[in-house]
Structures are given as structure tokens and as C-alpha cells.
C-alpha positions in Angstrom: -20.2 -5.7 7.9 -19.9 -2.1 6.8 -22.9 -1.1 9.0 -21.4 -2.9 12.0 -18.0 -1.2 11.4 -19.6 2.2 11.2 -21.1 1.7 14.6 -17.7 1.6 16.3 -15.5 4.7 16.8 -11.8 4.5 16.3 -11.3 4.9 20.1 -13.5 1.9 20.7 -11.7 -0.3 18.2 -8.3 0.7 19.4 -9.3 -0.5 22.9 -10.0 -4.0 21.6 -6.4 -5.3 21.9 -6.3 -4.3 25.6 -9.7 -5.9 26.2 -8.8 -9.1 24.4 -5.5 -9.4 26.3 -7.3 -9.1 29.6 -10.0 -11.5 28.6 -7.6 -14.2 27.3 -5.3 -13.7 30.3 -8.1 -14.3 32.8 -9.4 -17.3 30.9 -6.0 -18.9 30.9 -5.1 -18.1 34.5 -8.4 -19.0 36.3 -9.7 -22.5 35.8 -13.1 -21.6 37.2 -13.5 -18.9 34.5 -12.3 -21.3 31.8 -14.7 -24.0 33.0 -17.7 -21.6 33.2 -17.1 -20.4 29.6 -16.5 -24.0 28.4 -19.9 -25.0 29.7 -21.3 -21.9 27.9 -19.8 -23.1 24.6 -16.2 -21.8 24.4 -14.0 -24.3 22.7 -10.2 -24.3 22.3 -10.7 -23.1 18.7 -12.5 -20.0 20.0 -9.6 -19.1 22.2 -7.1 -19.8 19.4 -9.2 -17.6 17.1 -9.2 -14.7 19.7 -5.4 -15.1 20.2 -4.7 -15.0 16.4 -6.9 -11.9 15.9 -5.1 -10.2 18.8 -1.7 -11.1 17.4 -2.7 -9.8 14.0 -3.6 -6.4 15.5 -0.5 -6.2 17.7 1.8 -7.0 14.7 0.5 -4.0 12.8 1.8 -0.5 13.6 -0.8 1.5 15.5 -0.4 4.5 13.3 0.0 5.0 9.6 3.5 4.3 8.4 5.5 7.3 7.2 5.8 6.6 3.5 8.6 8.4 1.8 8.2 6.7 -1.5 6.0 4.2 -3.3 6.9 1.5 -5.8 5.5 3.6 -8.6 7.7 6.7 -7.6 10.8 4.5 -7.4 10.0 3.1 -10.9 9.5 6.6 -12.2 12.9 7.8 -10.9 14.6 4.7 -12.3 13.1 5.4 -15.7 14.3 9.0 -15.7 17.8 7.8 -14.8 17.8 5.2 -17.6 16.7 7.7 -20.2 19.2 10.2 -18.9 22.0 7.6 -19.5 20.6 6.5 -22.9 20.4 9.8 -24.8 24.0 11.0 -25.0 25.7 7.9 -26.5 22.7 6.9 -28.6 22.0 10.3 -30.0 25.6 10.4 -31.1 25.6 7.0 -32.8 22.3 7.4 -34.6 23.2 10.9 -35.7 26.5 9.7 -37.1 24.7 6.9 -39.0 22.3 9.4 -40.7 24.6 12.3 -41.4 26.7 10.6 -44.1 23.9 8.8 -45.9 20.7 10.7 -45.1 21.8 14.3 -44.1 18.3 15.7 -44.6 16.8 13.1 -42.3 19.6 13.7 -39.8 18.7 17.4 -39.7 15.0 16.6 -39.3 15.5 14.1 -36.4 18.1 16.1 -34.5 16.9 19.7 -35.1 17.4 21.6 -31.8 17.9 18.2 -30.1 20.8 17.2 -27.9 21.5 15.2 -24.9 20.2 16.6 -21.6 19.9 15.7 -17.9 17.2 14.5 -15.7 13.6 15.1 -16.8 14.8 17.1 -19.8 16.4 13.9 -21.1 12.9 12.3 -21.0 11.6 15.1 -23.2 14.6 14.7 -25.6 14.2 11.0 -26.0 10.5 11.3 -26.5 11.1 13.9 -29.2 13.7 11.7 -30.9 11.4 8.7 -30.8 8.5 10.6 -32.3 10.6 11.9 -35.2 12.1 8.5 -35.9 8.6 7.0 -36.0 7.5 9.7 -38.3 10.3 8.6 -40.7 9.1 5.0 -40.4 5.4 5.7 -40.8 5.5 8.7 -43.2 3.1 10.4 -40.8 4.6 14.0 -41.0 2.4 15.8 -43.5 5.2 18.2 -44.2 7.4 15.4 -45.5 5.3 13.8 -48.2 8.0 14.4 -50.8 10.7 12.5 -48.9 8.7 9.6 -47.6 10.8 7.0 -49.6 14.1 8.4 -48.3 12.7 8.8 -44.8 11.8 5.1 -44.8 15.2 4.1 -45.9 16.7 6.3 -43.2 14.6 4.6 -40.6 15.7 1.2 -41.9 19.3 2.2 -41.5 18.6 3.1 -37.9 16.9 -0.2 -37.4 19.9 -2.0 -38.7 22.1 -0.1 -36.2 20.0 -1.3 -33.3 16.9 0.9 -33.1 14.6 -2.2 -33.5 10.8 -2.3 -32.7 11.7 -4.0 -29.4 14.0 -1.1 -28.6 11.5 1.5 -29.5 8.9 -0.3 -27.4 11.2 -0.3 -24.4 11.8 3.5 -24.9 8.0 4.0 -25.0 7.6 2.1 -21.7 10.3 4.2 -20.0 8.8 7.4 -21.2 5.4 6.5 -20.0 6.7 5.5 -16.6 8.8 8.6 -16.3 5.9 10.9 -17.2 3.0 8.8 -15.9 1.0 9.0 -12.7 2.3 7.5 -9.4 0.3 6.3 -6.4 -0.2 9.2 -3.9 1.1 8.6 -0.4 -2.4 9.2 1.0 -3.7 6.1 -0.9 -0.9 4.0 0.6 -1.8 5.2 4.1 -5.5 4.8 3.5 -4.9 1.1 2.5 -2.9 0.5 5.7 -5.5 2.2 7.9 -8.3 0.3 6.3 -6.5 -3.1 6.8 -5.8 -2.2 10.5 -9.4 -1.1 11.1 -10.7 -4.4 9.6 -8.4 -6.4 11.9 -9.5 -4.4 15.0 -13.1 -4.8 14.0 -12.8 -8.6 13.9 -11.1 -8.6 17.3 -13.7 -6.3 18.8 -16.5 -8.6 17.6 -14.7 -11.5 19.2 -14.4 -9.6 22.4 -18.0 -8.6 22.4 -19.2 -12.1 21.8 -17.3 -13.7 24.6 -17.8 -10.8 27.0 -21.5 -11.2 26.6 -21.2 -14.9 27.2 -19.1 -14.3 30.3 -21.5 -11.8 31.8 -24.4 -14.3 31.3 -22.6 -17.3 32.7 -20.3 -15.9 35.4 -21.8 -14.2 38.5 -18.9 -14.0 40.8 -17.8 -10.3 40.8 -14.1 -11.0 41.3 -14.1 -13.1 38.2 -15.8 -10.4 36.1 -13.3 -7.9 37.4 -10.5 -10.1 36.4 -12.0 -10.4 32.9 -12.2 -6.7 32.7 -16.0 -6.8 32.7 -16.6 -5.1 36.0 -14.8 -2.7 38.3 -14.2 -2.7 42.0 -16.7 -0.9 44.1 -15.7 2.3 45.7 -15.9 2.4 49.6 -19.1 4.4 49.3 -20.7 1.6 47.3 -19.6 -1.2 49.6 -22.6 -2.6 51.6 -22.7 -1.6 55.2 -21.3 -4.3 57.6 -24.0 -5.8 59.8 -24.0 -4.4 63.3 -22.0 -6.4 65.9 -24.3 -8.2 68.3 -24.7 -6.2 71.5 -23.8 -2.9 69.9 -26.4 -0.2 70.7 
């Protein structure tokens, strides 16, 4: 199929809906054409197939849609907004929880950290999460002496709502906010590929029954109606036989 598709230009494929419309119209309007093609093998299912292929092409826009956003870009913006709304109230409540019982851990987690706006809020929440997880896991090599207290501080935060499920949700938001999104070009390419495939299927239908019509129909006016022949110019018309008695 790929080799067949490559043999058609975009211009040729884009002409297929017009050719199919003319072919189907002539078959429906002229009983003699329908009969000739029926005798050559065209069944009702073949006509229905051509009609459905044509309608599929006509239903699709002829040009790539103007894409202003993708599902991934919308999800990214929503993640940034959610993190922006999360940091201010939650930084305040978790800092308040630590300051009285674990002041050293509070200084560690919130060192140069405050609520921010937009993409800066994403960076802030990611920093907060990384430091809290360091308290939990004892993974900061500079805090080996305070691992026991660090773990207790984390357990307090967990009691106050910073559960594994909550941390997992924050991770997903951060990854979405900072992760890759689908380029518009890929969205357009997918649209163009689908349309070209539909046009190719219609073009092959047109080619099949055009060949059958040429082989089975000899009357030029019928071929013209099918779009398979053109009217002769006056210069091409055969000369009229001379009138008897004319010198």
C-alpha cells in the first residue's frame, strides 16, 4: 500500500472526491450507464462503498487544522495552576508543624523557600518534596547525625496530611508541569496522514470503476458524463459528408 500511495501526488489525490462525485452522479442518473456497469460486475455494495469513501473524505477538513493547544499542553498548564495554588497554604501549615517541634528540620526544609507564582511554584514544590523525602529516607549525606530526628519530623508531616499518596500526586503534577508535550506539528501530521489515507482509498475506488467503465461503455456521451472523456473541439469534429449534388 505504501508503494501505491507514493505513486500519487497530493494534487492527484485531492482530485479524487470530484472524480468520485461525478462518477457516482452519472451512475445514479443514467440507467444505461448503471446497467452497463452492472453487467461488468458493479453491485450495489460497490456503489455504497464508493459513496462511503467519498463522504469520509468530504467530512474531513481539506487542510490541516489550526491547532492552538494539545491535550498534553492543557494538562501541563493545569498542573502548573494546581501547584501554584498548593504551595502557599501548605508551605505555611507544614512549616508551622515543624517549627515548634523540629526547628532544625524546619530550617532545612524551608531554607530560602517560599510560595511563588506560575512555573516558579513548580520549582518550589519540587524543592520542598525533595527535602521532605530526604528527611524520610535519610538520603542527605550531610545529615547523618540527625537522621533519627529527621525521620520523626517526616512522620509528623505525614500525620498532618503529607501522606505517600499525597507525595505521589505532587510527583505526578511536577512531572506533568515540567515534562514534554506533543508538538503541534505531530498533531497536524497525524491529521494529514489520516486524510491522505482516506483520499488514497477513494482514488483506488475511482480508478477501478473508471477502468471498468472505459472497457464496457463505448458511447462517448456516457463517458463524458462519467468524467472519463471530454467534448471534442470543433476542429476535432469529423467533417460532415457533402450534400448530394454539391460540386
